[in-house]
MARKOLTI-358168 format. One record per residue: x, y, z of N, C-alpha, C, O in turn; residue in one letter. Coordinates in pm, whole numbers, plus 50000, padded with zeros to 5 digits. Example, Ala and Ser with C-alpha at 12.3 -4.5 7.8 and 13.67 -1.06 7.14 Angstrom:
BEGIN
513194943150780512304955050780513204967050780514244966850846A512854977550708513674989450714512905000350787513415011450804S
This chain:
BEGIN
500864988050000500005000050000500895012350000501835013150079X500615021749915501395034149904500695045149982499495047349965X501405051950066500845062850144500895075550063501975079550020X499765082250039499795094649960500655105150027500515107850146X501545111149949502395121750000503635117050071504515125050100X503735103750099504945098850165506105099450068505965096549950X507245103050122508465103450041508365113649928509065112349828X507515123649944507325133649839508595141649819509235145949915X508975143549691510155151449661511465144049678512515149549647X511435131649728512645123949746512975116349620512135109249565X514195117849574514655110849455515585099549496516025098649610X515885091149399516795080149426518145085649472518715094249404X518665081049586519905086949640521105085049551522065092749560X521095075049464522255073049377522455084649280523585088149247X521355090749235521495102349147522075114249221522885121649165X521685116249348522225127249426523705125049458524485134549456X524105112749486525515110049516526385112649394527495117949406X525905108949276526665111749154526765126749131527815131749092X525655134149154525695148749139526685155049238527445163949202X526665150449363527585155749463529035153249426529895161849448X529325141549369530695138549326531125147849214532235153149215X530245149649116530585158449003530745172949047531585180148994X529935177249145530025191149190531225193649278531775204649279X531665183549354532775185449448534135184249381535125189249436X534215177949266535525175649203536295188449173537485188949204X535695199049115536505211049084537125217549207538255222349200X536405217749319536965223949439538085215649500538875220749578X538155202949465539185194149520540475194249439541555191649493X540375197149310541545195649224542175208749179543265208549122X541525220149202542115232549151541545244849218540645243949302X542085256349179541665269149234541415279549125541615291449147X540995274949008540695284548902539455292448942538415286448970X539525305848945538385313648995537125312248911536025312248966X537275310948779536085309548694535405296148719534175295348722X536185285748736535625272448762534935272148899533815267148912X535615277649001535015277849135533745286149138532775282449204X533745297549068532555305949065531395298848995530255299849038X531695291748887530645284448815530035273648904528815271948907X530885266348976530385255849065529575261849179528515256849214X530085272649238529395278949351528025284049310527055282249383X527915290449193526625295349147525675283749118524475284749146X526205272849063525355261349031524795254849158523605252049165X525645252649257525175246049379524255255249460523325250549525X524505268349455523595277749521522225277749453521195278749519X522225276749320520955275949249520175263349283518965263849301X520885252149291520215239549327519715240049471518605235549500X520515245449560520105246449700518875255549715517935252249788X518885266849644517745275849652516485269849594515395271849648X516615262249483515435256149422514845245249510513615244049520X515695237249575515195226249657514825230549798514125223249868X515265242349842514935246649978513455249849993512925249350104X512785253049884511355256049893510525243749922509495244749989X510945232149875510185219949899510855210349995510325199550019X512005214050050512735205250141513085213150266514125219850268X512255212650369512535220550490513785215950565514305223350648X514275203850536515475199150605516705207650572517655208050649X516685214350456517845222450418518065233750516519205237450545X516975239450570517105250550664517805246250792518425254550859X517715233450827518355228750950519865228850940520555228651042X520405229350817521845229750798522375243950789523565245850764X521525253950810521975267850797523045271650897523945279350864X522975266251019523995269351119525375264651077526355271851097X525465252651019526755247550972527285256150858528495258150846X526385261050773526815269550663527365282850714528365287850663X526695288550815527205301050873528555298850942529435307450936X528705287451007529985284351070531085282950965532205287650986X530775276650853531755275450745532125289050688533275291350651X531145298050681531435311550632532395318850726533295325850681X532185317250857533075323650954534485318150941535455325750941X534615304950931535935298950917536595302850785537815303850777X535795304950682536365309150554536965323050565538055325650512X536255332150634536805345550654538085344950736539055351950705X538095336550840539315334950921540445329450835541595333650849X540125320050746541145314550658541735324850564542935324650538X540895333750512541395344450425542345353550501543425356950452X541955357650621542825366250703544135359150738545205365250736X544045346250769545265338850803546205338150684547415339450700X545655336050565546495335250446547165348750418548335349250380X546425359650437546985372950413548105376050512549125381750475X547915372150638548885375750742550085366450748551075369850813X550045355050683551145345450696551915343150567553075339050570X551285345650452551955343450323552535356750275551795366450258X553825357250253554515369650214554885369950067555595379050024X554405360449990554735360149847553795369349770552705372449816X554245373549653553415381849567554055395149537554885400149614X553675400949423554285413449377553415425749402553865437049382X552165423749446551265435049467551085437149618550245430649681X551855446149673551815448849817550845460349843550935470949779X549915458249937548955468749970549135474150112548525484250146X549945467650194550185472350331551455465850383551955456150326X551975471550493553205466550555552985465850705552615475750768X553225453950762553125452250907554465456250967555495451150924X554485465151067555755469651125556555457951184555995447751225X557855459851188558715449551243558525447351392558925436951444X557895456951461557665455251604556605444751635556525439851748X555805441151536554765430951557555385417251538555855414251428X555415408851640556065395751626555255386351537554025386451539X555975378351459555435367751373554665373051251554555365851152X554155385051256553335390151146554025401451069553435406850975X555225404951106555915415951040556215412450894556655401250864X555975422050805556275419850664555195425450575554215431050625X555345424050444554385429750349553105421150340553155408850351X551995427850320550715421150293550385423050146550345434350096X550145412050076549995412649931548575409349887547845401849952X548215415349774546915412149713546915397849662545865391349657X548085392749625548175378949579547695369249687546925360149659X548175371349810547755362649921546265364249951545585354449983X545765376649940544335378949962543505371649858542495365449891X543905372449734543155366049626543155350949640542125344449621X544315345349675544375330849691543575326249813542975315549811X543555334349917542725331050032541255331049998540495322550046X540825340549916539425340949873539085328749789537995323249801X540005324349705539765312349625539625300049714538755291649691X540465299049816540335287949910539015288349985538415277850011X538565300350021537275301650089536125297649997535175291350041X536215301249870535175297249775535115282049761534025276249755X536275275749756536295261049745535705254549869534915245049858X536075259549986535555253750110534045255650121533325246450159X533565267550088532125270150094531375261349994530285256350025X531935259349876531285250749777531135236549830530075230549816X532185231249893532125217749946531105216650059530375206750068X531045226850145530075226550255528655227350201527775220250248X528415236050103527075237350046526665224349977525515219949989X527605218249906527295205549839526965194849943525975187649929X527795193650046527575183350147526265185250222525525175650244X525965197550261524725200050336523495198450248522455193750295X523595202150121522455200350032522175185550007521025181150015X523215178049976523035163649954522545156950082521665148350078X523115160850197522695154950323521235157650355520595149650423X520705168950308519315172350337518335165850242517225162350282X518715163950116517755158850017517835143749998516905137849944X518925137450042519045123050024518085115750117517945119250234X517445105650064516575096950145517475086250207517775076150143X517895088550331518875079550394518335065350414519075055850388X517105063350458516605049450467516645042150333516975030350328X516295049150224516355042750094517795039250056518055028749998X518725048350089520135045650058520625033350133521375025350077X520215031750260520615020050337520055007250277520714996850276X518825008050226518224996050168518864992350035518854980649995X519435002249965520064999449837521464993649850521954987249757X522104995749965523464991049982523494976050011522534970650065X524594969349976524744955250015524754953950167525154963150239X524314942550214524204940550359525554941450428525624944750546X526634938550355527974939250417528354953450453529134955650546X527804963250381528154977250405527104984450490527164996650505X526164977050544525084983450619525614990550743525195001750773X526544984150815527054990250939527735003550911527505013350982X528575004050807529255016450771528255027050726528385038750761X527255022750648526265032250599525415037950713525105049850713X525055029450809524265034350922525065044451003524535054751045X526355041551026527195050951100527285064251027527205074851091X527435064050894527495076550819526195084150821526185096450836X525065077050807523775083850808523465089750945522855100350955X523885082851052523675088151187524475101151205523985110751265X525685101251152526515113351162525855125151091525805136151145X525345122750969524735133550893523455138550958523165150450956X522675129251017521415133651078521635140251213520805148351256X522735137051281522995143251411523395157951398523115165951487X524035161551288524505175351272523355185451271523395195051349X522335183851187521235193651192520465193151323519945203351368X520355181351385519665180551513520425188151621519815194751706X521745187251618522545194751715522395209751693522305217451789X522365214051567522165228251537520805233051587520705243751647X519765225151562518425228851609518375229251762517745238051820X519045219651826519065219551973519795231852029519405237152132X520855236251961521585248152004520685260452001520685268552094X519905262051894518995273451885517905272651992517555282852052X517375260652017516335259152119516875262452258516205269252336X518085257752288518675260452420518955275352436518715280952543X519465281652331519765295952339518485304152359518485313752436X517395300352290516135307552308515575305352448515055314652510X515675292852499515165290052633515945297652740515355302952833X517255298252727518075305552824517835320552813517855327652913X517605325452691517315339752675515975343252740515825354152795X514995334052733513715336452799513855337152950513045343453019X514885330353002515145330753146515995342653187516335344153304X516335351153090517125363053122518605361253108519365369953151X519065350053049520495347753035521045355552916520505354852806X522125362752940522825370052835524285365852838525015369552930X524735357952738526115353052740527125364352726527055372452634X528065364752820529145374752816530455367552845530705363252958X531275366252743532555359652760532435344552759531365338952731X533555337952790533595323252787532705317052893532095306652870X532625323353012531785317653118530305318053082529535309653127X529915327753003528515328652963528075317452870526875315152853X529035310352810528685299252722528405286352800527835276952744X528795285852926528625273553004527165269253014526885257352996X526215278253043524805273953049524245269452913523165263552908X524965272152805524515267652674525155254452633524495245852575X526445252952666527165241152623526775228852704526645217952649X526575230552835526245219052919524925212552877524895200352859X523825220152859522595213552811522745207552671522125197352640X523575213952586523785208552452524465194952458524045185552390X525515193752541526205180952555525305170552620525285158952579X524545174752722523655165252790522585160152694522285148152692X521995169152615520995164852518521585155952410520945146352367X522815159052366523465150652265523735136652317523525126852246X524215135652442524445122452500523135114752517523095102652494X522085121652556520795115052573520275109752440519775098552432X520395117852334519955113252202520815101652153520305092452090X522105102152182522985091152140522635078152210522605067552147X522375078752341522005066652415520665061052367520505048952356X519725069952340518425065352289518565058552154517955048152129X519395064552067519615058551935520355045251947520035035751875X521325044452038522055031952057521125020852106521215009452061X520235024152198519275014152248518325009652138517974997852130X517895019252053517005015551943517715006351843517124996651795X518965009351811519725000751720519974987051780519904976951711X520274986851909520504974051976519224965551977519284953451957X518074972051999516814964652000516484958951863515774948951852X516984965151758516734960351622517834951151571517834947451454X518774947451659519804937851620520894943751534521514936551455X521154956751548522184963051465523554957151499523914955751616X524314953851395525654948251414525684933251427526764927351424X524534926851442524504912351453524454905751316524064912051218X524844893351310524834885751186524034872951206524014867151315X523384868851101522654856251106523604844551089524754846351048X523114832651119523994820951114524444817750973525514812150953X523634821350873524014818750735524704830350669525014829750550X524964840950743525554853050685526824856950758527164868750764X527524847250815528744850150890529844854950795530074848650692X530514865850827531534871050738532794862350739533124856050840X533474862150628534754855250620535814862950699535674875150715X536864856250749537864863350832538574874550757539004884250819X538714873450625539464883450550538624895250506539164905050455X537294894550525536454905350474536594918250555536554929150498X536764917150687536924929050769538194936750735538114948750708X539384930150736540604937450697540544942850555541084953550527X539894935450463539824940250326538954952750316539254961850240X537874953150392537044965050394537804976950452537684988150403X538594974450559539394985350618540434990450518540635002550507X541074981450445542044985650344541364993350231541935002950177X540144989150194539414996250091539065010450132539205019750053X538615012050256538305025550306539565034150313539525046050281X540685028050357541945035450363542385040050224542825051350206X542255031150127542605034749990541695045749937542135054349861X540415045549976539505056049934539885069649991539845079749920X540265069850120540705082450181541995087350115542155099250089X542925078050088544165081750021543895087149881544525096749838X542955080949809542615085849676542025099849679542325108049593X541165102549780540605115949793541695126249822541665137349770X542665122449907543765131649937544615134349812544965145849785X544945123949737545745125749615544995134149513545605142149441X543675132449508542885140549416542915155249456543035164049371X542815157749588542875171549636544265177449619544405189649602X545305168949623546675173649607547075175549462548205179349433X546155173149369546465175149228547245163949165548035166449074X547055151649210547725139949153546685130149103546415120049168X546075132948987544965124548939545375110248910544565101148928X546615107948864547035094248832547065085548957546505074648959X547725090349063547755082849188546385081349249546065070949307X545545091849236544185091249289543375080649217542585073549279X543545079549085542805069549009543185055449054542315046749067X544485053149077544925039849123544355036749261543845025749284X544445046449353543955044149489542445041949492541965033149562X541695049849416540245048349413539835035149346538835029149385X540605030749247540325017649186540535006349286539724997149295X541635007149362541874997149466540794997549573540384987249625X540325009649607539265010849707537985004249657537334996849732X537615006949533536405000749478536544985649471535584978449499X537724980849434537964966349426537874959849564537244949449580X538534966049664538524960349798537144960449861536714950449920X536444971749849535104972549907534114963549834533204957949895X534314962149702533414953349628533544938849671532544931849686X534794934349691534984920549736534514918849880533904908649913X534774928749966534354927650106532834927450118532294921250209X532144934150026530684934450033530024922649966528804920949975X530804914249899530254902949826529894891549920530664888250011X528734885649899528334874149980529104861849934529244859649813X529594853850026530274841649985529304832049916528134831249956X529754824849815528844815849742528264805249835528954799349918X526984803049819526324792549895525894796550034525314788450106X526164808950076525774813350209524374819250202524194830350151X523414812150252522024816650247521704824950371522074821250483X521024835850350520654844450461519434838650533518434835350470X519554837450663518424832750742517374843850755516174841150748X517824856250772516944867650782517034875450651518074881350620X515974875350575515974881950444515544896550460514594899550531X516264905350393515944919650399514694922250316514584917750202X513774929650374512534932950307512404948150294513084955650363X511524952350204511294966550179509794969250181509004962150120X509444979650252508044983750254507654990150122506534988150072X508584997850064508305004849939509495003049846510615006749882X509264997549730510334995549634510755009049574509895017249541X512065011349560512505024049499512135024649351512185014549281X511755036349307511385038349167512365048149103512915057049169X512585046348975513485055048899512635062748798512075056948705X512545075748818511675083848734512435093748649513655092748630X511695103448597512285113448508513295122148580514325125648522X513015125748708513955134248782515295127648802516335133948784X515275114848839516545107648856517325106848725518545108248724X516605104648616517295103548487517945116848448519075116948401X517245127848469517795141048433519045143948516520065148248462X518965141748648520105144748735521285135648702522415140348695X521025122848681522115113348656522805116148524524035116148517X522025118448419522635121048287523445134048290524545134648236X522885144548354523595157248360524855156148444525905161448406X524775149348559525955147848645527025139348578528215142348588X526605128548510527575120148440528265127848328529465126348307X527495136148255528105144148149529075154448207530165156348153X528675161148317529575170848380530845164048432531935169548421X530695152148487531865144948537532765140648423533995141148435X532175136348311532985132448195533765144348139534925142948100X533135156148134533835168148087534995171448180536075175048133X534795170248311535865173548404537025163648395538185167648399X536705150748383537765140748371538545142948242539775141648241X537855146148134538545149048007539455161248021540565161347969X538965171648091539795183448111541015180348197542095185548172X540845171748299541985167948381543015160148300544215161448324X542555152248204543475144048126544165151948015545345149847989X543435161147951543995167747832544295182547853545095188247779X543665188947952543925203147977543885205848127542995212948174X544835200348202544805202148349544945216648392544545220148504X545505225048306545665239148343544325246248355544255257248411X543245240248303541935246548313541435247048457540595255448491X541925238148542541515237948683542465245948772542035251848871X543725246248736544725252048825544875267048808544585272748703X545335273248916545665287648911546575290749028546335286349141X547625298449000548595302149103548875317049092549475321448994X548445325149192548675339649185550075343749227550355355749235X550965334249255552325337249296553275333849183553045324049113X554335341349161554725353649232554035366249179554125376849241X553335365049064552635376749009551195372948979550895361348948X550315382648988548895380548965548615381448816548685392348757X548305370148755548055369548611546615365048586546005358848673X546055367948468544685363548437544615348248433545485341848374X543595342348495543455327748492542985322848356542415330248277X543245310048331542835304048205541315302148202540685299748305X540745303148083539315301348064539095289747966539575290147852X538395279548010538045268147926536525267947911535805264048002X536065272347795534625273647774533915260147778532785259247825X534575249747729533955236447733533765231747876532745225747910X534745234447959534635230448100533525238448170532745232748246X533465251348146532425259548209531035255348161530085255348239X530915251748033529625247047983529235233848048528075231548080X530235225048067529955212448135529525214348279528665207248329X530145224148347529765226948485528355232748493527685231448596X527905239248386526535244248384525495233248395524365235748434X525875220848359524955209548372524645206148518523685199048546X525455211248611525195208748752523925215448801523445212548911X523365224448720522095230948757520885221848729519755225848757X521105210048675519995201348637519045198148751517835198048727X519515195648876518545192848984517555204149009516455201649058X517915216548976516985227648996515755226348905514685231548937X515925219348791514805217948698513775207848746512635207948699X514155199148838513215188848887512885190849034512415181649101X513145202849086512865205549227511355205249251510585209449165X510915200149368509485199549397508895213449417507695214749442X
């Protein structure tokens, strides 16, 4: 039986994960201002279009504001610590320890580019985290990866709940006449926040324990080598992400291939092992026009980016040191990044 209005506006999570991967790649591999600006405008457009029909996006606003604050701090830190560049706009006196020296526009510009990349990644992560149907994603994964997937989904769902709890505690304390002044004024806010977080964690742990989370059936016992292989696969995945961010696509491709190979084998059921407890679904996932549009557009954008990395890597990179020069413009790459706006066309 289908419940009218249930799961409204929720699309297949695999299409959103592919879109998130395609949108996050430019911020991980380069600092070209035109590329970063194109990605930032695209993800802001998608976030704005989906925020009207997805109230969960508003719950991530606190994390976005925190990221904005850290981005500003990062820009100031880059200006005050990097002395390279030919365009000097100020000079810190020698009497100031650790910060004495010229302040350059080059360092300011590069700091702004880093802030744009960080904000893009946060917006992408919070948008995907709000629109993804996490229960459906868990049901789509192989049973071997269920534990890891549940841990990840719990992490993503705890963040907006913690933000909402912070606002509720602050409003309740303000109604009691509390006005935070200095570090001591934060104590009446932090203590209830930690207590509420621990209470929610214990409640969730008891609920998972009551549902047999982490247990295995007699016919689904894992092989001894599957646990270490899964750990090696996850390690290779993290290493591949780091190499990709460091601008080493060849090493990243090898590491990510090993990660996919290791996780694929670890998630595979051994032949002849019958599950005593069969996984069931209340509602079968459907693949509609919205999923097709997002997947095709994200796959095309990802293919354009991979081609640019292979044949024109300078389209992603930019270095304002030692002199500030105009960045490269790749019209094909910018047109491909425009496909990231596809989710806005199917927003509820």
